[in-house]
N, C-alpha and C positions, 0 to 999 in steps of 0.2 A: 106491507107485504107479509103474508103469513109464511110460516115455516115450510109448508108443503109446496107452495109456489116457488120458493127459493131453491128447494132441493131439485125440483123439476128442471129449472133453468141451469142448475149446476151440471146435471147429467145430459143436457141437450147435445153438447158437442160430441160426447161419447156415443150417443144414439145415432147421430148423423154419420159419424165415422164408421160405425158398424154397418149401417145401411149401405154406405158407399163401397165398403170392402166387399160385402156380399154381392153387390151388383157387378163388380169387376170379376169375381170368381165365377158367377153365373155366365157372364159374357164370354170369358175365356173358355169355359167348358163347352159352350155352344160352338165357338169357332173351331176348337181343336177336334171335336167329334163330328162337326157338320161339314165345314168347308174343307178340311184337310184329311181327317181320319178316314181310311178306306177309300182314298182317292182312286178314281178310275177314269180312263180316257173316254170321252164322250162318244168317240167313233170306234168302239172296241171290236166291231164286227164288219168285215168287208166281204161282199159276195163276189169272190174272184181270187186269183192267185196274187202272189207278191208283185210280179211285174205289172199286172193290171192295176194294182193299187197305186203304184208309183205313177203310172200313166194318168190315173183318174184325179190327181191332186192339183188340177188347174195350173200346171206348169211349174209347180214348186220344185220338182225333181228333174227338170229337163237335162241339166248337166250330168247328173248321175245316170240317167237313162242313156245319154249320148255315149258315156264311157262304157256302160254295160253293153250297148249295141256293138261297140268296136272290139269287145273282148270275146274271143272264140268260146262258144258254148255257154256263156254266162246267162244270156237271155233264156235259153232253154232250161237251165237249172232253176231260175227264179220262177219259171212257169210250171215246172213239173216235179221238182225235188223238194224235200222237206228242208226248209232253211229258216234262219233268223237273220233279219236284215236291220242294220242300224242306218236308217235313211239319212242321207246327207243333203241338206237344202242347197239350192243354187248359190246362196251367199257364201257358203264355205269354199266353193270353187272360185268364186270371184276374189275372195281374200287371197287364196293361193296364187292366182294369176297376177293379181296386183303386186304382191310381194316379189314374184318372179320378174315381172317387167320393170320393177324399180331397180333390181340388181342388173338387169340387162341395160337399162338406161345409163348406169354408171360406167358401163363398158362400151357405150355408144352403139349398142345393138338395137335393132328394131323390136318393138313389142310383138309377142306371139299370142295366139289364141289356143284354146283347148284342142282344136283340130290339128294343130301343129306339133303336139306333144306325142312322142313315140307311144304307140298303142300297147306295146309290151310293158312299158313302165307304168302306164295307167292301169293296166290289168293287175299288175303286182299290188298296186295301192288299193284299188277298189275291192279286191278280194278280202282285204283286212276288215272290211265292214260287213262281211257276210259269214255267218257260222253255219256249217252243215248239220245243224240240229235245231229242234224246236225248243225255244228257250224264252219263257215269260218271267214276269216279276215273281210269281210264286216259286218258280225254280230257283231264281236268284236269291231269294230270302235266306238260303242256307249259306250264302257266301258274303257275309259282312266284312270278311277280311280279304276277299278277292279270290278268284279262281282263274287258272290259265285254260283257255279253250283254243284248239287249233282252228284256224279260219279256213275258208274254202280254197280248194285247188292246191295251194302250196303248203298247207299245214302250219302256216306262220302263227305262233301262239299270241293271242290277245288276252288281256286281263279284264275280267268282268267283276265288278264289285257292287253290291246292293247297299243303298242308303235310304234313310228317310230324312227329309229336310226338316229343319226347325220351323215351328209355326206358333205365332202369338206367344213367344217366350217359352214354349214347351219343346224341349229337345226331343227330336224323333217323332214329333206329332204331325209333321207336314206330309207333303206329297212324296210318293215313292220316286226314286230315281236310280238309274244305273250309271256308275262311273265306268266309262269305257276307255281302256288304256292300251297304248302300244308300249310294251315294256322294253323294246329295243334289244331283246335277247340278253338282258343283263339283270342281275339281282339288285343292282344299285338303283333305287327308285328315284334318285335325283336326276336320272337321265330319262325317266319315263315321261311320256307325253299323253295327257288325259283330256277327255271331254265328257260332257254330261248329256243325259237324255232330257228332253223337255216334254215328251209324251211317250207313254208305254202301252204295250199289249194290244196293238191293233191286230186282231186275229184274221188271217186269210185262209184260203182253202189249203194252203201248203206250208203254213208257218206263221211267224209273228214279225211285225214291224215295230221298231222303236225309233223315235225321231230324235236326232241329235241337235244340239244347240247351233243356231245359225252363226254364232261367233267362232265356231271351230274352223281351223284351217285344214282343208282337205289334204290328206297325206301324212298327218301326224308329224309335220316338220321335215318330211323327206321330198316334198314336191319339187323344190328348187333344185336339189341335188340330182334327182332322177330326170328332170326336164332338160338337163344338159345333154342327155342322150336323145335329143329330139330328132325328128326325121331330117334326112339330108336336104340341104337347100333352103333351110328356114332361118339361117343366120343372116 
């Protein structure tokens, strides 16, 4: 074996390691700037108002629409006023009802449905998911530490915080999301109840819709308490 061949073999592991490292760097850069960076909702435009958008989603928001229809003036507001809505999937209502009926079962009470919950209590809760302003992720970018915004009708203050999820090991390189929080009128955040968006910035003719996680319990932890004030005769 000549000296040149021996030297080439000695440096071969180093060359292979260098190539492998470069391939990882290139791959990570592609993922961060392609799959995640500048993430946008594929359905960013809807030709209609917010109420029509909720109706058009193949039954995904039937429970939310049911509560809206029972609330005085809310349907009209989502059709004609400038709003931002955090859309609540049906699953979120199912979770709330399941938890309520588990408590009722412990008291030997019959299960109830959404139709049996007092409409005034539902109205109080549903309005916390609606802001009387047009607010998208570009507006939210200024609030990485959160901002309090009065919600519809009752002016109950909700906290809105902008984040970027981590992606491929790169902190802040993933999809945009909003942390939406009920601060329970307290500065002590250990009592706050939060949920996350899974989709942002669907623009309608009168504002924006952001979709919340289906693992969220409708009512931010207050559904069971408020459901005790249900309509007469439902016990």
